[in-house]
C-alpha positions as CSV (number, residue, x, y, z in Angstrom):
1,M,-42.8,32.7,-28.4
2,N,-39.9,35.1,-29.0
3,V,-39.7,38.7,-27.8
4,E,-37.0,40.8,-29.4
5,G,-35.1,37.5,-30.2
6,I,-35.4,36.1,-26.7
7,P,-37.3,32.8,-26.5
8,F,-39.9,32.4,-23.8
9,D,-41.8,29.2,-22.9
10,I,-44.7,30.1,-20.7
11,M,-46.0,27.0,-18.8
12,D,-49.7,26.5,-18.3
13,P,-50.1,26.2,-14.5
14,E,-52.7,23.5,-15.0
15,K,-50.0,21.4,-16.7
16,S,-47.4,22.0,-14.1
17,S,-46.6,19.1,-11.7
18,L,-47.0,21.5,-8.8
19,G,-49.8,23.5,-10.3
20,G,-47.9,26.7,-10.2
21,N,-46.2,29.3,-12.5
22,V,-42.5,29.6,-12.8
23,I,-42.5,33.3,-12.0
24,V,-45.5,35.2,-10.6
25,L,-45.7,39.0,-10.8
26,K,-47.9,41.6,-9.2
27,G,-51.5,41.7,-10.3
28,G,-55.1,41.0,-9.3
29,P,-57.3,42.7,-6.8
30,P,-55.8,45.0,-4.1
31,E,-56.4,42.4,-1.3
32,S,-54.9,39.5,-3.3
33,F,-51.5,37.8,-2.4
34,A,-50.3,38.4,-6.0
35,N,-50.8,42.1,-5.5
36,T,-48.0,42.0,-2.9
37,L,-45.4,40.6,-5.4
38,P,-43.0,42.6,-7.5
39,Q,-44.1,44.1,-10.8
40,R,-40.9,43.3,-12.5
41,V,-38.0,40.9,-12.2
42,E,-34.6,40.7,-14.0
43,I,-32.9,37.4,-14.7
44,P,-29.4,37.7,-16.1
45,V,-28.9,35.9,-19.4
46,G,-26.9,32.7,-19.0
47,Y,-28.2,31.9,-15.6
48,A,-30.8,29.3,-15.0
49,A,-33.9,30.3,-13.0
50,K,-34.6,28.1,-9.9
51,K,-37.1,27.8,-7.2
52,Q,-36.4,29.6,-4.0
């Protein structure tokens, strides 16, 4: 998928070796863990994303 010329490859969590997403953003019910996460992240172009 491309958005404004930027390629994205969204991994299906069920196909991930760890069963998780690469980046998880805010969402879900008010009491959920995902609702405590940021709504937005910025990743500079030219830098690889990595697990922290």
